[in-house]
C-alpha positions in Angstrom: 80.1 112.8 101.2 83.9 112.6 100.7 86.0 114.4 103.3 88.3 117.0 101.9 91.7 117.7 103.6 93.8 120.8 102.9 97.2 121.9 103.9 100.3 123.8 103.0 103.8 125.0 103.8 104.7 127.5 106.6 105.0 130.5 104.3 101.8 129.8 102.3 103.5 129.5 98.9 102.3 125.9 98.6 98.8 124.7 99.1 97.4 121.2 98.5 94.2 119.2 98.9 93.2 115.5 98.9 89.8 113.9 99.1 88.7 110.8 100.9 90.3 108.9 103.7 94.1 108.2 103.7 95.4 104.6 103.5 97.3 104.8 106.8 99.3 107.0 109.1 102.8 105.8 109.9 105.5 107.0 112.2 109.0 106.3 110.8 112.0 106.0 113.0 114.6 105.6 110.2 117.7 107.8 110.4 116.7 109.7 107.2 113.3 110.7 108.7 115.1 111.7 111.9 117.4 113.9 109.9 114.7 115.4 107.7 112.4 116.2 110.6 115.1 117.4 113.0 113.3 115.2 115.5 113.1 111.6 116.8 110.9 110.4 113.9 109.0 111.5 110.8 105.4 110.9 110.0 103.8 109.9 106.7 100.1 110.0 105.8 99.7 107.6 102.9 97.3 109.1 100.4 96.3 107.8 96.9 98.1 109.9 94.3 94.9 110.2 92.3 93.2 111.9 95.3 96.0 114.6 95.8 96.3 117.9 94.0 98.4 121.0 94.4 96.2 124.1 94.7 99.0 126.7 94.7 102.7 126.7 93.8 105.0 123.9 92.6 107.2 122.2 95.1 110.9 121.8 94.6 112.0 118.1 94.2 114.9 116.2 95.8 115.5 112.5 95.4 117.2 110.6 98.1 117.9 106.9 98.8 115.8 105.3 101.6 117.3 103.1 104.3 116.1 100.1 102.3 118.1 101.4 99.3 115.2 102.6 97.1 114.7 106.1 95.6 112.3 108.5 97.3 111.3 111.8 95.7 110.9 114.5 98.3 108.7 117.6 97.6 109.3 120.8 99.6 108.7 124.5 99.5 111.7 126.3 97.9 110.9 129.4 100.0 110.5 128.1 103.5 111.8 124.6 103.2 108.7 122.8 104.5 108.6 119.2 103.4 105.1 118.5 101.9 105.2 114.9 100.6 107.4 112.0 99.6 106.9 109.8 96.5 108.5 106.4 97.4 109.3 104.3 94.3 108.2 101.2 96.2 104.6 102.5 96.3 103.9 104.2 93.0 100.2 104.7 93.6 100.5 106.6 96.9 102.1 109.8 98.2 103.4 110.1 101.8 102.0 113.5 102.8 103.7 115.1 105.8 100.7 115.3 108.2 102.0 118.2 110.2 101.3 120.3 107.1 97.5 119.7 107.2 95.3 122.6 108.3 93.5 120.3 110.8 95.6 117.6 112.5 93.1 116.8 115.3 91.9 113.5 113.6 95.4 112.0 113.1 96.2 108.7 114.9 99.2 106.6 113.9 98.4 103.0 113.0 102.0 101.7 112.8 105.6 102.5 113.6 108.4 101.5 111.1 112.2 101.2 111.3 111.9 100.8 115.1 115.4 99.3 115.3 116.7 102.9 114.9 114.2 104.6 117.2 115.4 106.8 120.0 115.4 104.9 123.3 113.2 107.4 125.0 110.4 107.1 122.5 107.5 104.9 123.7 105.2 103.1 121.3 101.7 102.1 122.5 101.2 98.4 122.8 98.2 98.4 120.5 100.0 99.9 117.5 101.7 97.7 114.9 105.5 98.0 114.8 108.2 96.8 112.4 111.9 96.8 112.8 112.3 97.8 109.2 109.9 98.8 106.4 107.1 96.2 106.1 
């Protein structure tokens, strides 16, 4: 039986679902993720595009340039501003779902940290988690 995961934005205007297991959960310390999250890092849950579907609403789209110089399409709620996912041009078959938007986050465990060269000094990364100074 395939696991079904659902989530949405803060105001409830957007709802989504994906089936199956994600590819990976990464913590990104790039300056763009810090700015977007308003925190020390952002998180991305890599999910096959074919497994993802919007259940309610259409996200507003914004395209930015990544720290590596590639385009990233960002989807968010036009009402409350919650970022739902990113579509990086580099990985056309996956979406980077923002895991904090899931209804159940209890099972999340990051497998890697990327762009660690710009991480905040006070952030500790567990020794058993893969880390990359830039995007692998």
